[in-house]
N, C-alpha and C positions, 0 to 999 in steps of 0.2 A: 709962657703965654698968660694973658690976664683972664679973669673969670668969664667975661662975655665970650672971648674966643674959645675958652674951654667948653662952655655950655653949647656953643654953636657946633663945635666939633663932636661933642657927645651926642647931640641930636642927630647929626648925620650918621654917626656910627651905629646908633640904634636902628635907624631907618633901613640900613643896608645889611643888618644881621641876617644870617641864614636861619631858617625856621628852628632848627634844633638848638642853636646857640640862644635864640630868643626865648625858647621855652626854658632853657637853663637859667637865663637871667630872671625870668618871672619867678621861677622856683626860689632862687637866691633872695629875691626881694620879699617874697612871701615868708621865707624862712626867718627873715629878720623881724617880721611881725609876730610869728609864732614858730618856735623851734620844733613843734610837733608835725609840721607839714611834711608831706612826702611827694616826690615826683612820680608820676605814673608813666610807665612805658607802654608803647603800642601793643595791642589795641587798648586804648585808654578809657573807653566808655564815655567819651565826651568830656574828659577832664585831663589836663596836663599836670596839674598839681592839686592835691587834696589835703584837707585837714581831717584826719581820720576821726570817726566817732566811736570806734572800738567794736563795732558789730559788723564789719565789712562794708559799712556805708561811710558817708562823709558829712561833717558839719558844714563845710564850705568847699567849693571847687573853683579853680582858676582855669580859664581857657585862653591860651596865647594864640592870637590871630595876627600873623605878620602880614597885614594888608597895608603897605605904606601909602597906597593911593586909593583905589576903588575897593570898598569892603564887599565881600561876597556874603550877602545876607542869608542866602539859602544855606550856606555852610554853617553860619552861626546858628540858625534856627535848628538845624539837625544836631549840632553839637549840644545845644541847650536841651533838646528833647532827650538825647542819649544820656546826658549827665543826670537829668531828673529821674530817668528810668533806672539807671545803673546805681547811682550814688545816693539818691534821695536827699540832696543837700537842702539846707535852709537858705543858702546864699550862693549865687554863682557870679563870679567876677570875670568879665572879658577884659583882655589886655591888648591894646592897639598901639603900634609904634607911630601914632599920629594924633593930633588934636582934632576933635570932631567939630565941624562947623554946625550951623543951625540945622541945615537939612539932614545930614547924617545923624545928628543927635535926635532929631524928631523921629527919624526912621528907627533908631535904636529903641526909643521908648515905645513906639507902636508895635514893632515886630518882636522885640526881645523882652522888654520890661513887662509888657502886657501878657506875653506868653507865660512868663514866670509867675506873674500874679495869679493867673488862672490855676496854677498848681501850688499856690501859697509859697512861692519861692521868690526871694528878693534877688533882682538882677541889677548889677551896677557895672562900672568899667573903670579901668585905669588907662589914662591917655599918656601921650608922650611927655607932657609937662610934668605929670606926676612922677613918671619914671626918672626924669632928669632931676627933679627935686629930691627924691629919695637917694639917688646916687650921689647927690651933692652932700648929703649927710653921711653917706657911707663911701667916702672917697676911695678907701682901700679896695672896695668891690669894683668900682669903675676902673681902677688901675690894674686890677687883676684881669679884667676883660680887655682893656685897652691900655697897655703899658705906656703908650706914647702920650697919654693924658696926664701922667704924673709931672706936675710942674717943677721948676727948679727950686721953688721955695720948699715944696714937700721933700725933695731929695736932700736939700741942705739940712732941713730939720732932722731928717732921719740919720744923716751922716753925723751930725753933732751928737745926737742921742747915742748912736752906736759907738762913737769914738771918744767920748768924754772920759775924763779921769775917774778912776774908781777909788773912792775914799770910804764909802759906806756900803752896807748891804743894800740900802735903797738904790744907790747908784747901780749895783749889780742887777737889780730888778728892772730898772729903766733900760739898761743896756740889753738885757735879755728880751724885753718887750720889743725894742727896736729891731733887734736881729730877727725875732719871730715874725714881725710884720714884713720884713724884707723877704724872708723865706716863704711867706704865704702869698706871694703875688700870682701864683699859677691859677688860671681859671678852672682847671680840671682836677688839680691835685692839692691836697693840704699836706704840709711837710713839717716834720719835727727834726730839729738839729740838736744833737747831744755831743758835748765835749767830754772825753773820757781819758784816763791815763792809759798807758800802753798795756797794762796787765788786766784791766777791768773787762769783764765779759760784755757782750752786746746787750743793749737794753731789751727788756721783755715787754711786749705789748699785748693787751687783751685782744686786739684785732690785728691779724697778720697784715703787715704792710704789702702794698702792691709791688714796691721796689725798695731796696736799701742800697746805700753806697757808703763805703768807709774809706776815709782818707787818713793816712798815717804820716805823722811828722816825727821829728827827732825825740820830742818829749811827750806829746799827746797825740790823740787821734780824734777825728770828728766822724760821728755816725749820723748819716742822713737817711730818714725813713719817710716814704711818701705813701699816702692813701688816696684813692679816688674820692672826690667830693660826692656827697649825696646828690643824686640827680644828674651828675655829669655823665655824658655818653662817651665812655672810653672803652675801646675794644679790649676784650679779654686777651691777656698775653697768650700766645700760642707758639708751640714748637713742633716742627714737622721734620721728618727725615727726607733727605734728598732721594730722588728716584733713580739716581745712578748707582753703579756697583758699590761704591764706598758707602753711600747712604743706606742702601738696603743691607749691607753687611753690618753696619752699626745698628740698624733696627733689629736684625736677628740676634745680635749679641745682647741687646737689651731685652728682647723677648725671652731668650733662654734664661737670663738672670732673673727677671721678674717672675717667670713661671715657677722658679724654685722658692719664691717668697723672699728674695733678697733685693736690696736696693741696687739699681742699675746706674752706673756712672757713665754718662755719654760725653765724649770729648771731641767728636768729629762726625761728619756726614749729616749735619742737620742745619736747618735754618730757623731763626727765631724772629717772631713778629711781636715787638713790645713797644708800647707808647711810652716814651721817656718823659718824665716831668721836666719842666723848664730848668729847674735847678740842676738836674742831672746832665741835661744837654750842655749847660754852661760849664759845669765842672769838668766834663769829659771832652769838650770841643777840641782841645789841642793835646789831649792825652794819648800816649801810645798804649793801646789796650792789647793785652796778650790773648792767646787762644781762649775761647770760651768753653764752657761745659755746664752740665746740669745733672741733677740726680732725679731719677724716676723712682718713686717709692712704691713698694708692692701694695696692691689692693687686697681686700678680703677675698678669699676663695669662695667659689660656688661649685658644687659637685654635680657633674653630669653622669649619666649612665650611658656607656657606649657598648652596643651589642653588635657582633659580627657573625654572620651566618656563612659557613664554608662547608659545602657538601653535606648539608643536613645537620651540622653540629654548630651550636651557638656558644660563643665565648663572650662573657660579659666583663666589663671593667667599670669600676667606680673611680672617676678621675676628677680631682680638684683642679679647677681652672681659675686663673687670675687675670684681671684686666691687663692688656698689653697694647702697645702701639699697633694699630691695624696696618695691613699692607696697603700699597697705593690704591686709591679708589674706594676703599672700604671705609665705613663709618665707625665701626667698633670691632674690637678683637679680644679674644680670651685664649689662654694657652696653659698647658700643663704637661707633665711628664708621666710616662709609663716606663720605668727604668730609663733606658737611653733614648726612647722614642718621644719626640716632641709632637704633641697634638695641638694644632692651632685652628681655632674656629673664628671666622670673621663674618661680618654682616655688611652688605651693601644696600643702600637705599635705592629703590626703584620708584616707579610712579606709584603714588599713594593708592592703596595701603600696602603695596607689595614690597617685600624685601628679599634679598638673596643671601642664603647662608652658604658659606664655602668652608670646606674641611681640607686641611693640609696635614701632611705627616712627613717628618724627617727624622732619621735615626742616626745616632752615633754609637758604634759598637765599641764599648769600653768597659773596663771593670772585670768582674768575675764571669765565669761561664754561665751562672744562673742569670745574672743581669743581662748578658748578651742573648741568652735563650729567650728571656721574656721579651726583649726588644724585637728579636727576629720573629717570634710568634705573632706579635702585633703587625709587623711589616708584612709577613706572609698572609695574615688575615686580610689586610687591605688589598694585597695584590691578587688574591684568589677569591675574594668574597662574592657571595651571591646577593647579599643585602647588608646594609649598614644602617643601624638605628641609633639616634641620639635623643635622649629624653631629659628634659629639664622644665619644671614648671616655671622657673624664673626666666629663662631665655626664650621659652616658647609658650607663653601664657595662652589660655584658651584651648579648646579641644582637649586632646589627651596629652598635650605637652611633648609630642614626639615628632621628629622629622626623620624620614628614612629615604633610602634610594640606593641605586647602584652607580658606583663611581668608576667608569671604565678607565679613566686616566691612570688610576693606580696600577691597573693591570698592564697598561702600556709602559709605565715608567719602570716597572720591576717584573722580571720573569718569575711567575709563581713557582715553577719547578725548581729554579735555582734558589729561591727564597726558602722553599721547603727543605732542600738539602742542607742549607746553612742553619736553618732553625734546628733540625735534628742533630746536626753536629754539635752545636753549642749546648743543646740539652744533654748530649752524651758527656761533654766536657764537665758540665755542672754536676752530673751524676758521679763522675769520677772524683771531682774535688770534694763533694759532700761525703762520699763513702770512705775516702782515704784521709780526709782531714787536711788537705793540702791546697795551696793556691798555685795554679799552673800559670806560667808566663805565656799568655796567649799571643802569638805574633799577629801582625796585621794581615799576613797571608799564610795560608796553610796548604799542604800538598794532598793529593789523593791518598797517599800512604797514611797521612794523619787521619783522614776521614775513616779509612778502613781500621786503623789501629784503635781509634776511640770507640767505634762500634763494637769491635771484638772485646775490648776491655770491659765495656758495660755488660756485654753478654756473660762474660766470665764472672763478674761481680754479682750479677743477678742470680745466676744458676749455681755458682760455686764450682763449675766444671768448665773445661776447655779442651781443645785439641792441639796436639803438637806433633811435629815430625821427629821421630827418633833419629838422631844423627850418628848413632854408633858410640862405642866406647873402646878405650885402649887399656891394656894391662901388660905389665912385665912379670914374667914368671921365671923363677930361678931354675926350674927343671922343665925341659920341653915335654916331658911325659905328662905334665899337668894340663897341657893345652886342651886335649879332648874333653876334659871335665869342666872347662870354664863356663860353657852355657848353663849347665846344671848348677854350678856353683853360684852364679849370679842370680839365677832364678830363685834359689833358696833364700837369698838375702832380702827379697821382697822389694817394694817400691822404694825409689830414691826421693829424698826431700831436697828441693831446690827452690830458690826465689823465682816467682813468676814475673818475668820481666817483659815489658813491651816498649818499643821506641815511640815516643810522641813528642813533637815539637823539638826534634833534634836532641832529645835527652832520654835516658832510660828511666821508666817508671815501674816501680815494684808494686805488685798487687798483694805481696805477702808470700809466705812459704807455700809451695804446692807439692802434692804427692804424685810422683810420676811412676806409674807401673812400667816394668820392662817387658817388651814384646819377646816372643821366642827368638833366641839368638843363634847365630852361626858364626863360624870362624871365617872372616873375610880376608885376613892378611896375617902372615907369619914372617917375622924377621929375626933370624938368629943373631945374637949379640956376641958370638964367638965362633971359633973354628972347630971346637970339639963337639962330639955328639951330645953331650949333656950341658952345653953352654946355655946361659940364660937367653930368653927370647922375648921379643916385643910382639904382642898379638893385638889385632884390631877385630872387634866383634860388631856385626851389623844385624839388623832385624832379619829374621828368617821368615819373610813374607811381607805383609803390609807394614810399613814403618809408622803409620799414623797411630798415635796413642791418645787416650783420654786421661787428662790429669784432673785432680781436684784440689781446691784450696783447702789448706789445713786450718785456716782461720778466716773469718769474714762474716759479714752480716747474713749471707744466705748459704754459705757453704755447709754441707752436712757430710758426716762420715758414713760410708756404706756399711750396712749390717752384714 
């Protein structure tokens, strides 16, 4: 197209821009006058772009008013008043996507220029012709906003520069500039393209890119990095977990990993919302992309105090929590572990200024007996609690920094009595492991006999004593006349020393040697081993009365020898 056609099309494009894109265009043009300008996001205090003065105020302010036909003067007056109050500028420039005729120009002077003069502020304006003229001097900016305006002559010139023969270092610079201009056509993103060999690491940038893309060839690779342009309105990239079973399973995997302070790798169950730069869209348009994934880095922990009241007794925990992806509907979440119990604290925004804090608990019984006992102690506390208090000056600022309440759902989700039995059982297992210096292979399920055996073993280890049923003994005598004296004979020998053995988890556990006294004995069975009167005999002796005896451990932390 020729220049008149290009200018006419440019005028039309500016007139129909949406307000946000028009504000961005004004910022870009002001930025070419002074690189210190900044775009202001809503609420803007009556200015879309400002030239900062360094004290929170502005030397100059621009107000973009996309009124292609009828100008709303009341809005302009309010914006001017707000700008003077907030920014205290020396100059305010209104920008209109139209040229002002005599009447609107007269109204501008009377309603805005005069209002500014009363406050010692210069008020002027940029009209459509000025915008078109500046864009004529900065054609690359116009092409970035409206790629269809790039004429064939511009394209041919860029192609010649990009594809010319490389004979000198200067040729390389010209080629790089042409390629850079081509990569910089996106109205929202600025892009850097770097050519690297296959073994060189990725470029380091002072400012982290919004998105990077790497394309590998047989001999070299190309690294593309894009940043959001100053003042451009680009939605922040977001990642959220799906609310179906797979998505929430992936979220919980990430929560558990992050709660331990490790990086969580997510490969499924999520959706990502990312605004792709134009160059990335073009490069990936026909590409076959594989499964996606991302890493969640652990945040810094903050410590809460958790107190649980159960039947007049308070148990307190200091728990470090880390930021985690919140459950569906919640705005923020933190999580941490107490042994195998995961504590998750999430917050849901209600009608201002109210928020709702939700506490959840899930436990995995794994590891040693002591770890399981600590987990079950917490689970039992949640199931049987009278009150739960969480204190944190960071999470609950104001007041005393404490939230408290009674959470009935925990009692419904878990039987407090069953939790208490399981807690005591694992505490007994932990006691046995610690005193004997062993690691017991704890099965996923245990029997009532295991419950009884663990409780009995702990009692023996604590007191050094235990009870046992005397099962009798057998002896072979060479002369049957010795049989009547056997009870007295064994009584003179004193207690017997045996290993104290209990069955637990389908294996025999020794508590060490024990001293077993013999009860009064009697002859219960006599079997002659021959046919002559003096033939040897097999004799069985049993308790003469109560067969229950009390044994003592010969060694152990609490065992003592009777005086």
